[in-house]
ZADO-1210 file (C-alpha; in nm, 4 decimals, padded with zeros to 6 digits):
<atoms>
<atom x="00.9458" y="01.7366" z="00.4193" code="MET" pos="1"/>
<atom x="00.6926" y="01.6057" z="00.6691" code="ARG" pos="2"/>
<atom x="00.3347" y="01.7189" z="00.6766" code="LEU" pos="3"/>
<atom x="00.2188" y="01.7977" z="01.0294" code="ALA" pos="4"/>
<atom x="-00.1228" y="01.6521" z="00.9493" code="LYS" pos="5"/>
<atom x="00.0318" y="01.3109" z="00.8737" code="VAL" pos="6"/>
<atom x="00.2332" y="01.3218" z="01.1957" code="SER" pos="7"/>
<atom x="-00.0450" y="01.4456" z="01.4234" code="HIS" pos="8"/>
<atom x="-00.3801" y="01.4153" z="01.2433" code="GLY" pos="9"/>
<atom x="-00.4749" y="01.0582" z="01.3334" code="HIS" pos="10"/>
<atom x="-00.7946" y="00.9394" z="01.4979" code="THR" pos="11"/>
<atom x="-00.7818" y="00.8407" z="01.8646" code="PHE" pos="12"/>
<atom x="-00.7633" y="00.4683" z="01.7853" code="LYS" pos="13"/>
<atom x="-00.4720" y="00.5168" z="01.5435" code="LYS" pos="14"/>
<atom x="-00.2913" y="00.7483" z="01.7869" code="ARG" pos="15"/>
<atom x="-00.3137" y="00.4706" z="02.0463" code="MET" pos="16"/>
<atom x="-00.1730" y="00.2214" z="01.7944" code="LEU" pos="17"/>
<atom x="00.1184" y="00.4558" z="01.7159" code="LEU" pos="18"/>
<atom x="00.1758" y="00.5055" z="02.0889" code="ARG" pos="19"/>
<atom x="00.1848" y="00.1268" z="02.1343" code="PHE" pos="20"/>
<atom x="00.4381" y="00.0953" z="01.8496" code="ILE" pos="21"/>
<atom x="00.6566" y="00.3601" z="02.0191" code="ARG" pos="22"/>
<atom x="00.6296" y="00.1817" z="02.3526" code="LEU" pos="23"/>
<atom x="00.7155" y="-00.1623" z="02.2180" code="VAL" pos="24"/>
<atom x="00.9870" y="-00.0613" z="01.9711" code="SER" pos="25"/>
<atom x="01.1229" y="00.2318" z="02.1742" code="ARG" pos="26"/>
<atom x="01.1428" y="00.4228" z="01.8464" code="LYS" pos="27"/>
<atom x="00.9296" y="00.6646" z="01.6528" code="GLU" pos="28"/>
<atom x="00.7142" y="00.4760" z="01.3985" code="PRO" pos="29"/>
<atom x="00.8356" y="00.5205" z="01.0392" code="PRO" pos="30"/>
<atom x="00.6714" y="00.7968" z="00.8378" code="ASP" pos="31"/>
<atom x="00.5336" y="00.5418" z="00.5920" code="VAL" pos="32"/>
<atom x="00.3360" y="00.3780" z="00.8752" code="VAL" pos="33"/>
<atom x="00.1954" y="00.7148" z="00.9814" code="LYS" pos="34"/>
<atom x="00.0960" y="00.7872" z="00.6213" code="THR" pos="35"/>
<atom x="-00.0703" y="00.4475" z="00.5735" code="LEU" pos="36"/>
<atom x="-00.2684" y="00.4973" z="00.8943" code="LEU" pos="37"/>
<atom x="-00.3605" y="00.8594" z="00.8177" code="TYR" pos="38"/>
<atom x="-00.5637" y="00.7895" z="00.5027" code="ARG" pos="39"/>
<atom x="-00.6111" y="00.4122" z="00.4807" code="PRO" pos="40"/>
<atom x="-00.8764" y="00.4427" z="00.2091" code="GLU" pos="41"/>
<atom x="-00.6224" y="00.6160" z="-00.0155" code="PHE" pos="42"/>
<atom x="-00.2759" y="00.5180" z="00.1049" code="TYR" pos="43"/>
<atom x="-00.3395" y="00.2088" z="00.3148" code="GLY" pos="44"/>
<atom x="-00.5263" y="-00.0566" z="00.1225" code="LYS" pos="45"/>
<atom x="-00.4581" y="00.0492" z="-00.2404" code="PRO" pos="46"/>
<atom x="-00.0897" y="00.1225" z="-00.1767" code="PHE" pos="47"/>
<atom x="-00.0403" y="-00.1961" z="00.0250" code="SER" pos="48"/>
<atom x="-00.2112" y="-00.3949" z="-00.2501" code="HIS" pos="49"/>
<atom x="00.0248" y="-00.2520" z="-00.5122" code="LEU" pos="50"/>
<atom x="00.3264" y="-00.3264" z="-00.2936" code="LEU" pos="51"/>
<atom x="00.2061" y="-00.6825" z="-00.2440" code="GLN" pos="52"/>
<atom x="00.1807" y="-00.7285" z="-00.6214" code="ILE" pos="53"/>
<atom x="00.5216" y="-00.5715" z="-00.6841" code="ALA" pos="54"/>
<atom x="00.7068" y="-00.7597" z="-00.4119" code="LEU" pos="55"/>
<atom x="00.5195" y="-01.0915" z="-00.4038" code="ARG" pos="56"/>
<atom x="00.3435" y="-01.1262" z="-00.7394" code="GLY" pos="57"/>
<atom x="00.4637" y="-01.3213" z="-01.0433" code="PRO" pos="58"/>
<atom x="00.8089" y="-01.2117" z="-01.1584" code="SER" pos="59"/>
<atom x="01.1342" y="-01.3278" z="-01.3115" code="TYR" pos="60"/>
<atom x="01.3038" y="-01.2118" z="-00.9899" code="TRP" pos="61"/>
<atom x="01.2798" y="-01.3942" z="-00.6594" code="THR" pos="62"/>
<atom x="01.1156" y="-01.2334" z="-00.3570" code="VAL" pos="63"/>
<atom x="01.4628" y="-01.1903" z="-00.2038" code="GLY" pos="64"/>
<atom x="01.5924" y="-01.0102" z="-00.5121" code="GLU" pos="65"/>
<atom x="01.2945" y="-00.7747" z="-00.5118" code="ARG" pos="66"/>
<atom x="01.3436" y="-00.7027" z="-00.1408" code="GLU" pos="67"/>
<atom x="01.7088" y="-00.6287" z="-00.2123" code="LEU" pos="68"/>
<atom x="01.6077" y="-00.3872" z="-00.4902" code="PHE" pos="69"/>
<atom x="01.3750" y="-00.2104" z="-00.2466" code="ALA" pos="70"/>
<atom x="01.6461" y="-00.1930" z="00.0204" code="ALA" pos="71"/>
<atom x="01.9027" y="-00.0527" z="-00.2236" code="MET" pos="72"/>
<atom x="01.6548" y="00.2047" z="-00.3532" code="THR" pos="73"/>
<atom x="01.5804" y="00.3116" z="00.0047" code="ALA" pos="74"/>
<atom x="01.9538" y="00.3427" z="00.0762" code="LYS" pos="75"/>
<atom x="02.0190" y="00.5468" z="-00.2383" code="ILE" pos="76"/>
<atom x="01.7245" y="00.7749" z="-00.1581" code="GLU" pos="77"/>
<atom x="01.8318" y="00.7978" z="00.2089" code="ALA" pos="78"/>
<atom x="01.5006" y="00.6509" z="00.3275" code="CYS" pos="79"/>
<atom x="01.4597" y="00.4304" z="00.6313" code="HIS" pos="80"/>
<atom x="01.3604" y="00.0850" z="00.5091" code="PHE" pos="81"/>
</atoms>
């Protein structure tokens, strides 16, 4: 389920960034990017910080193994990675 607000509720500056991403990649930006840009104070910085810790912080697993876990989880959940 997509929320229309997350797809279309961005500020002018962020809409221009999303338009640039579409132009350069010739694809629609992933929903996660739209969500991070929609509410950066909630989703952007805190969420990105947690991802950085999970994927790059101290661990018994290598960065590559953690990326593989994330890719497999995305595949199982039918998410675009």
